[in-house]
N, C-alpha and C positions, 0 to 999 in steps of 0.2 A: 444832768440837764434839767432846767426848769420847765414845768408844764407849759408855761405860756410860749416859750421859744419853740418847743416841739409842735405845739398847736399851730403856730405861725408858719412853720416849715411846710406841714402837709397841706395847709390852705393855699400857700403859694404854688406848691406843686400842681394842685388842681387847676389853678389859673394859668400856669406857665405852659403845660403840655397842650399841644394842638393836635387833635386826632385827625388822621387823613379821611377824606370823604370817599363816596362811591362813584361820583360823576366821571372821574377820569377812567376808571375801569370800564364803565358803560361805553364811553366814547371809543376806548380801545377795541372793545368787542364789536361795535358797529363798523369801525374802520377795517378791522380784520375780516369781518364778514363780507364787506364790499369788495375787498381785494380777492377773496376766495371766489366770489361770484364772477369777477373778471376772469379768473383762471378757468372756471368751469365753462364760461362762454367761449373762451379761446380754445379750450379742449374740444368743444362741440364743433367749432369751425374746422379744426385740424382733422377730426374724424371724417367730416363731410368731404374735405378736399382729398383725403386719402382714398375715400371710396371712389371719387372721380378718377384719381390716378390709376387705381386698380383696373377701372374700365378701359382706360387707354392702353395700359400695359397688355391687357387681354386682346385688344384689337390689333396691337402691333404684332403679337405672336400668331394671329390667325390668318393674316394675309397670305395669298398663295403665289400669284404671279410675281416674278422678281421685280419688275419695274413698278407694278402696282403696289407691291409690298413696300418697296423703298419709298415710293411717293407717299403712300398712306402713313408709313412710319414717320416720314418727315413731318407731315401735318400733325400727327398725334404726338410726336416728340415735342413739337413747338407748344402744343397745348399743355402737355405734361410739364414742360419746363415752366410755363406760366403758373401752373398749379403748385409746383414745388417751390417756386419763388414766393408764392402767397403763403405756403405752409411755413417757410422759414421766417417770413415776416410775422406770422401769427405766433410762432414759437418764441420769437424774440419778445413779442408783446407779453406773452405768458411769463417769460423769464423776468421781465421788468416788474410785473405784478408780484411774482414770488419774492424777488429781492426787496421790493417795497414792504411786503409782509414781514420779511426777515428784519428789516430796519425798524418797523413798528413794534414787532415783538421784542427785539433787543432793547428798544427804548423803554418798553413797559417793564422789562426785567430790571433795567437800571433804576427806573423810578421806584419799583417795589423794593429793590435792595436798599436804596436810600431811605425809604420809609421804615424799613425793618431796622436799619442801623440806628435811626433816631429813636424808635420805640425801645429797642434793646438798651441803648445808652440811658434813656430816661428811667427804664425799669431797674437797670443796674445802679443808677444813682440813688434811687429810692432804697434799694436793699443795702447799699453801702452806708448810707446815712443811718439806717436803722441798726446796722451792725456796729458802726463806729460809736454812735451815741446811745444806743440802747433804745428800747421801746418801753415807755411808761404804760403799765396796764391801763386798759380803758376805764376800769372802775376807779382807779386812783385819780386819773385825770378828771373824771366826772365828780368824785367826792371832794376834790380840791377846789371846785368852783366856789366862788364867793357869793353866788346868788343862784336861785332857781333858773332864771333866764339864761345865765351864763352856762349852766349845766345843759340846758336844752340846746343851746348853740353848739357847745362842744360835742354833744351826742350826735347832732346833725352832721357835723364835719367829719367826725370819726367814721360814720356810716358812708359818707361820700368818698372818704379816702380809701376805705376797703373796696368799695365799688370800682374806684379808679384803678387800683392795683389789679383787680380781677379783669377789668376791661383791657388793661395793658397786656396782660398775659394772653387773653383771648385774641387780641389783635395780632400779637406776635405769631401765634399759632396759625391764624387765618392767612396772614401774609406769607408765612412759610409754605403753607399748602398751595397758595396761588402762585408763588414762585416756582414750585414744582410743576404745576400745570403749564406755566409759560415756558419753562425750559423744555418740557416735552413738545410743546407746539413749535418751539424754535428748532428742535432737532428734526421734527417732521417737515418743516419748511426747508431746512437745509437738505434733507433727503430729496424732496421734490425739486429743489434747485439743481442738485447733481443730476437727477434724471432729465431735467429740462436741458441742461448743457450737453449731456450725452446724446439726447435726441436731436438737438440742433446740429451737433457734429455729424451724426448719421445722415441727416437730411442734406447738409451741405455737400457731403461726399456723394450722395445720390444725385444731387444736381450736377456736380462736376462730371459724373459718369454720363449723365444724359446729354450734357453739353458736348462731351467728347464724341458720343454716339452720333449726335446730330452733325457734327463736323465730318465724321466718316461717311455718314449717309449722304451729305451734300456732295462729297467727293465722288461717291458712287453714282449719284444721279447726273453729275456734270459730265460723266463719261458718255452718256447717251444724249448727245447734243440735239439730234433730230427730234426725239420725243420731247426734249426740254423746250425746243423752239415751238413745237406744236402746242404744248401745254401753256407756254408763255403767251402765245397768240390767242389761245382760247380764253385765258384769264383777262387779257386786255379787251378782247371782244365782249366778254361778259360785263366788264365794268362799263364799257361804252354803251352796251345794250341797256344796262340799268339807267344810265344817264338819258339815253334817247327815249326809253319807255316812260321814264318819269316826266320828262319834258312834254312828251305827247299827252300823257295823262293830265298834266296840269293845264295844257292848252285846251284839251277837250272839256275839262271841268269848267274852265273859264268860259268856253263857248256855250256850254249847257246853261250855266248860270246867267250868261248874258241873254240867251234865247228865252229863258224863263222870265227874266226881268222885263224883256221886251214884250212878252206875252201878257204879263201882269199890267204893264203900262197901257197896252191896247185895251185890255179889259177895263182898266180904271177909267180911261177916257170914254169908252162906250157907256160905262156905268154913270159917269157924270152927265153925259149927254142925255141919257134916258131919265136920269133923276130930274134934270132941268125940264124936260118935256112933261114928266109926271106932275110937276108942281103947277103946270098950267092947265091941267085937266079940270073942267068945271064941276063934274060930278064929285061930291065930297068923298063918298065911299071909295069910288074907283081911284081918286087922287091919293087918298091915304094908303090904299093897298099898294099902289105903284110906288109911292115914296118909300114905304117900308121895305118893299122888295129891293130897291136900288140904293138904300142908305148904307148897306154894309159893304166895305171894300172887298175886292177880289182876294181870294186866299191862294197861297202856293199849293201845288198839287203834290209836293214831296216833303220829306222830313228834314231837308237841308235847312240849317238855321238861316235866319234873316241876315241882311248885311250888318245890322246893328249888333246882332249876337256874335257874328263873325269878328267884328272889330273888337268887341269885349274879350272874346277868347284869345285873339291875337295879342292884345295888350297884356293879358294875364300870363300867357305863355312866355312873353319876353321878360316879364318881371321875375319869372321863376328860373332864370338863367343861373346855373350852378346849384339849383335846389330841386330839379325835377327828379322824381323817383326812378329807380332802375326798372326796366321793363320785366325783369325776373327777380325773384326774391333773393337768390344767391347765385354767385358765379364769378368768374375771373376773366378779364379781357385778354384774349390770346392774339388778336390781330387788331392793331390800332389804325386810326384814321390818318389819311393823308399820303403824301408821296414818300414811300418807304422802299428800302432796298430789299429785294427778295433774297433770302439766304441761299436759295437753290440756284436761281437764275443769275444772280449778280447784277440784275437790272432793276430799274425803278418802275414801280407800278403805283398808280394813284388809287388808293383804296377809299371808296366813297363813304364808308361808315366804320363800325367796329364789329368784331365778332366776340361774343360772350360765351365762354364754355360754362355749361350748367348741367344740372341733372336732366336725363332724357325726359322729354314730355313735361317739362316744367310749365306752370301756368304763365302765360304772357299777358301783361296788363298794359292798358293805355297809360302813357305817362302824363297825359293832360286831356281836358275836355276837347272834343272835336267831332268831326263826322267822317265816316269811311267813304272815300270817293272812288276807291278801286280795290279789287281783290283779284289777283292773277299771278300765275307763275312767271318767274324771270329766269332765264338761263343763267346758271351759276349761282343763283341765290334762292332757288326753290320757290315755294309758295309764299307770296308776299301780301301783306295788308298795308294799304296806304291811308293814313289818317291826316286830315287837313285841320290846321289850327290857324285860320286866317292865312297870312302869307307864309307861315311855317308849316312844314310837312314832316311827319315821322313815318318811317318805313320799318316794318317788322318782317324779316325774311327767314328762310329755312324753317318754316312752320310745319309741324306734323299735322295739326288740326286747326281749323279756322272756325270760330263761332260767331262771326259777324258777316254782314253783307253790305253791299253798296248802299250808300245813303243812310246807314244806321248811325245814330248819334251815340257816341260813347262818352263816358265821364272818366275822369282820372281814377285809376285803380280798377276799372272794369276789365274782366277777363275777355280777351279777344281770341284766344286759342292757346295752343301748346307749342313749345319749342321742339327742335329736331331731336331724333333719337339715332340709334346706331345705323338705321337704314336710310337716314336722310342724307342729302347731298353733302352737307358740311358736318355730319355727325351730330352728337348731342350738344348743340350750340344754337345761338340765336344771332342772326345778323340784325343790326340796329343802325338806323341812319336818320339824320336830321338835316333838313334843307330849308333855306330861306330863299323863297322864289327860285332863282336859278343858281344859287350858291350852296354848295355842300358845307355843313358845319361840323366841327369836331364834337361828337356827342359827349366825350369825357369832360368838356368844359361846361356842358349844360346839365348833366346829371349830377346828383349829390355824391360826395366822396364817401367811401366806406372805411 
C-alpha cells in the first residue's frame, strides 16, 4: 500500500465518524426524574388515603348498639368506599407514570444500543482495514515525506488518528457501562410495575368487598323501617332547617345593612346641613372650625365592607368559577350535591352542599375574600361559619373549632377553623356549601379539580 493512500484513509475516517453527544442522556435523566417524582407524589397520596381508611375501619368495629352500629357502619362504609375509589385512581396514575418510565428507559436502551453498534462497526472497520492492508510504521510514513511541511502534516494526522482510535474504544466502554445502568433501571421499573399491578388488584378486591358489605348493611337497615323513617324525616328536617336558617340569616344581614345605610344617609344629610350653616358663620375662626368639623363624611361603625367593595368581591368570586381552592388541603368528596337517592332509604333527598372526608381537625380556609355574617350551630350540620361574597355565600359546617367571629373580614386562604373529628356529628369531615342568593350551587363546579 502506498503511503499516500493510507494517509488519505485515516484522514477520511476522522471526518466520517460522528461521535454521539451528551444532551440526549441529560434529557433522559431529567425526564426519568420527573416521572419518579410523580410516582413519589402518588405514593404519598396513597398513604394518606390509607391512613384515613384505617380510621374508618376502626370506627366501624367500635360501634356498640346494633342499629347505631349498622347506621354508623353505613356512613363510614360510604366514606371508605369513596377513599378506596380515590386510592384506585391514584394507583392507576402511579402505574401510568411507571409504564411511561419503562417506555422512556427502553427507548434510551434502544438508542444506546444503536450508538454502540455504530461505534463498534466503525472501530471494526478501522481494525479490519489495518489488518487487510497492513500498517506502515509511523517513522517510514514521516521519512517518506517530500517536504518538511508534508512531514508536519502527516505527523499531526497520525496523532489525531491514534487519539480517534482511543476515543472510539473509550466511548464503546462508556456506552456499555451506561447500557448496564439503564438495564438495571429497566428491571427496577418492571419490578415496581408488577408491585403496582398487584396493589391495584388488592385494592379493587377490597373495594368489591366493601361494596358487598354496604349492600348487606343496607338490607339490614331496611328491616327496621320505623327507625329508618325517623332518620329520613330527621335528615329532611335538617336540610330544610339549613335552608330556612340561611334564608333568615341572609334577610337579617340585608336588613342590618339597609338599616346601617339608612343611618349613614341620615348622618350625611345632617352633616351637609350643618356644613351649609357653618359656611354662613361670620366669625372666621368659628366658621373654619365648624367647616373642618363637618367636612368629613360619616363612617360606618362596623368592619363590613362598603357596597363598592362588596361589588368587587362578588365580581371576583364569579370570575373564579371552576378555580376556587378547596376549603381543606386534602380530602375526598363522600356526599355530593343535589337530588340524590339515599342507598339506605331508597328515597330522594336534596343535599344542599358536599361532604369532604379529610383528616380530623384539618385547617379550614376561606375559599375567597368576604366577611363573616354569621357563626352558629345548625341541626344536622354542626357548628357552621357563613361567609358572604356579595350575592354569593359559602358555608363551612361540621367544624370542631372556629377562629372567626361575626363581621370579621377574611381573605382567600385565611384559616377560619378546623374540620370535624371522630367526636363530631359527621365524623372527620367538612360540610361545604355555596349559594347564589336563594339558589344552592354545586360546589364541585366552582372549586378546582384535583
